[in-house]
C-alpha positions as CSV (number, residue, x, y, z in Angstrom):
1,X,0.0,0.0,0.0
2,X,2.8,2.5,0.9
3,X,4.4,2.3,-2.5
4,X,1.1,3.0,-4.2
5,X,0.4,6.0,-2.0
6,X,3.9,7.4,-2.4
7,X,3.7,7.0,-6.2
8,X,0.3,8.6,-6.3
9,X,1.4,11.6,-4.4
10,X,4.6,11.9,-6.4
11,X,2.8,11.7,-9.7
12,X,0.1,14.2,-8.7
13,X,2.3,16.5,-6.7
14,X,0.4,19.6,-8.0
15,X,-3.0,18.0,-8.0
16,X,-6.1,19.4,-6.3
17,X,-6.5,16.2,-4.2
18,X,-3.0,16.5,-2.7
19,X,-3.5,20.2,-1.9
20,X,-6.9,19.4,-0.3
21,X,-5.3,16.6,1.7
22,X,-2.7,18.9,3.1
23,X,-5.2,21.7,3.9
24,X,-7.7,19.3,5.6
25,X,-5.2,17.4,7.7
26,X,-3.0,20.4,8.6
27,X,-6.1,22.3,9.9
28,X,-7.0,19.4,12.3
29,X,-3.7,18.1,13.4
30,X,-1.1,19.7,15.6
31,X,2.7,19.3,15.2
32,X,3.3,16.9,18.0
33,X,6.7,15.4,17.2
34,X,9.9,15.4,19.2
35,X,12.4,17.9,17.8
36,X,14.8,15.1,16.8
37,X,12.3,13.2,14.7
38,X,12.4,13.7,10.9
39,X,9.5,12.4,8.8
40,X,10.6,10.2,5.9
41,X,8.9,7.4,4.0
42,X,9.7,4.1,5.6
43,X,10.5,5.6,9.0
44,X,8.6,4.4,12.1
45,X,6.5,7.0,13.9
46,X,7.4,7.3,17.6
47,X,4.7,6.2,20.1
48,X,4.5,9.8,21.4
49,X,3.1,11.1,18.1
50,X,-0.7,11.2,18.0
51,X,-2.2,9.8,14.9
52,X,-5.7,10.2,13.5
53,X,-7.6,8.5,10.6
54,X,-7.2,10.2,7.2
55,X,-10.4,12.4,6.9
56,X,-13.2,10.6,4.9
57,X,-13.4,13.5,2.4
58,X,-9.7,12.9,1.5
59,X,-10.1,9.1,1.5
60,X,-13.0,9.5,-0.9
61,X,-10.9,11.7,-3.2
62,X,-7.8,9.6,-2.9
63,X,-8.9,5.9,-2.3
64,X,-5.3,4.9,-1.8
65,X,-5.3,6.7,1.5
66,X,-8.3,4.7,3.0
67,X,-7.3,3.0,6.2
68,X,-4.3,5.2,6.7
69,X,-3.6,7.5,9.7
70,X,-2.2,11.0,9.6
71,X,-0.4,13.5,11.6
72,X,1.6,16.8,11.2
73,X,5.3,16.9,11.7
74,X,7.3,20.1,11.1
75,X,4.6,21.5,8.8
76,X,4.3,18.3,6.8
77,X,1.4,16.0,6.6
78,X,2.5,12.5,7.3
79,X,0.5,9.5,6.2
80,X,1.1,6.3,8.2
81,X,0.2,2.6,7.9
82,X,-1.6,2.0,11.2
83,X,-0.4,-1.6,11.9
84,X,3.3,-1.1,11.3
85,X,3.3,2.7,12.2
86,X,5.6,3.2,9.2
87,X,5.4,6.4,7.1
88,X,4.0,5.8,3.6
89,X,3.9,9.4,2.3
90,X,4.9,12.9,3.3
91,X,2.9,15.8,1.9
92,X,4.5,19.2,2.0
93,X,2.8,22.6,1.5
94,X,3.5,24.5,-1.7
95,X,5.9,27.3,-1.1
């Protein structure tokens, strides 16, 4: 699942869906990571970071995100596979 999500986000970096995902999740999630943690695809999310399900509106627009969890880390939206707690995608805001 992670590869499909990462590929989708890379291919559609400028897409409306990705921008909506960033806006939706960034408005509801707080940056709750330890200063030393860096979000990267494949990294495990520390226990202290609070995760929430990807919003239904985003999961409907981007079916590959259904069942994933999300959080904010240093201004980036992080999508996480809930069982392994591994990061499958990182969405950054447009400059």
